[in-house]
N, C-alpha and C positions, 0 to 999 in steps of 0.2 A: 765079621765072618758070616753071620746069617744073611746079610745083604748079598754077599757073593754067592752063597749057596742057593738062595732063592732065585737069584738072577740066572745062574747056570741051569737050574731046574726049569725055570720058565722058558728059557731059550731052547732047551731040549724038547719040551712039549710043543712049542710053536714050530720048531724045526721039523719035528716028525709030522705035525699036522700040515705043514707046507708041502711036504713030499706027497701026502695024500691028496691035497688040493691040486697039485700039478698033475698027478696021475689021473684023477677023476675028471678034471676039466678038459684035459687033452683027449681023454677017451670019449667023453660026452660030446665034444665038438668034432670028433674024428680028425684030430689035428696031428699031423706027422712031421711038421717042420721044426725048425729051431726056435726056441723061446727062452727068455731070461728066467722063466719060472723054473727051469731045470737047475739053476744054481742057487735058488733061494734056500733050499734044504741044506746045502753044504755051507753057505754063508752063516746061517743061524747056528748050525751045530759046531762049526769050527770057531767062528768069531764070537759067538755067544757062549755056548757051553764050554768049549775047551779053554778059551781065554779066561773065563771067570773061575773055572776049576784050577787052572794054573795060578791065578791070583790068590786062590784059597791056600794053595801049597806055599806060596811066597809069603802070605800073611802068617801062616803057622811058623815058617822058618825065620822070617826077618821082621815080622810085624809091620808090613808095608803100609798098613792103614795109619800108622803113626806119622807118616809123612804128610805135610800140609798139602801136597800135590795130589794125594790119593783121591779125594773127593772130586777134584777136577778131572782126573783120569776117568773115574767111574761114570760121571755124568756126561762128559764129552764123548766118551767111547760109546755109551749106551745110546745117546742121541744120534750119533753117526751111524750106528748099526740099525737103529729103527728107520732112519731116513733112507739109508741105502737099500735095505730089504724092502721097505714100503714101495720105493720106486721100482725095484725089480719086479715086485708083484704087480703093480699097476701096468708097467710096460709089458711084462710077459702076458698078462691077462688080455691087454689090448691086442697083442700080436695074435693070440689064439682066437680072439673074436673077430679078427680081420680088420681092426682099426689101426690107423697110423698114430704112433706116439710122437708128440711134439718135442721140440727142443727143451721146453720147460722141465719135462720129466728127466731128461739127461742132466740138465743143470742142477736140479734138486738132488739127484743121485750123486753128482759131483761134489756138492756141498757135504753130503753124507760121508763120502770118501775122505774129504778134507778133515772132517771132524774125527773120523776113525784114525787118520794119520796123526792128528794132534793128540788124540787120546793115547796112542802108542808111544809117542815121544814123551809125554808127561808121565806115562807108566814107567818108562825106563829112567827118567829123572827121579821119580819117587823111589824106585828100587835102588838106584845108585845112592840116594841119600840115606837109606836105612841099612844097606848092605856094607857101605864103605864109610859111612859117617860124613858124607860130603854134603855141604849146604848148597842150595841152589845158587848158581853163579860162581861158586868156589871151585878151584882146581886142585885144592889140597886134599890128599887122601890121608885119613887118620889111622888106618890099620896097617899092620906090617904084612898082611896077606896079599898085597897088590902084586 
């Protein structure tokens, strides 16, 4: 529970700071165009803060961390978010500074998105296992609430 709380808190702080960075950098460079820096703030607040706060609620309700898959979710999702946001910052900063971003930046961001997707899938598998008593790979549901 503490790990989820501190993660949500950290992503909130970083998300707010990223909004400040976007505003100040574009203002300092007198930049008025489109940049990926504009979405860093929302990515961090939604995918970082809200997802981990939701996971806290599900931990309290179902004990989702009892699932063997929970740590996989936490670390895959976190790595994916850091990679994705990091590349958004790099690409966005390069755009503001007038530099061309190469294909490698898009490729690394793509890997981040793949890790986020894998994290979400594992999250739902972990939730299913604790909410319905379903083991990984099993299709049998043990509760009558289905």
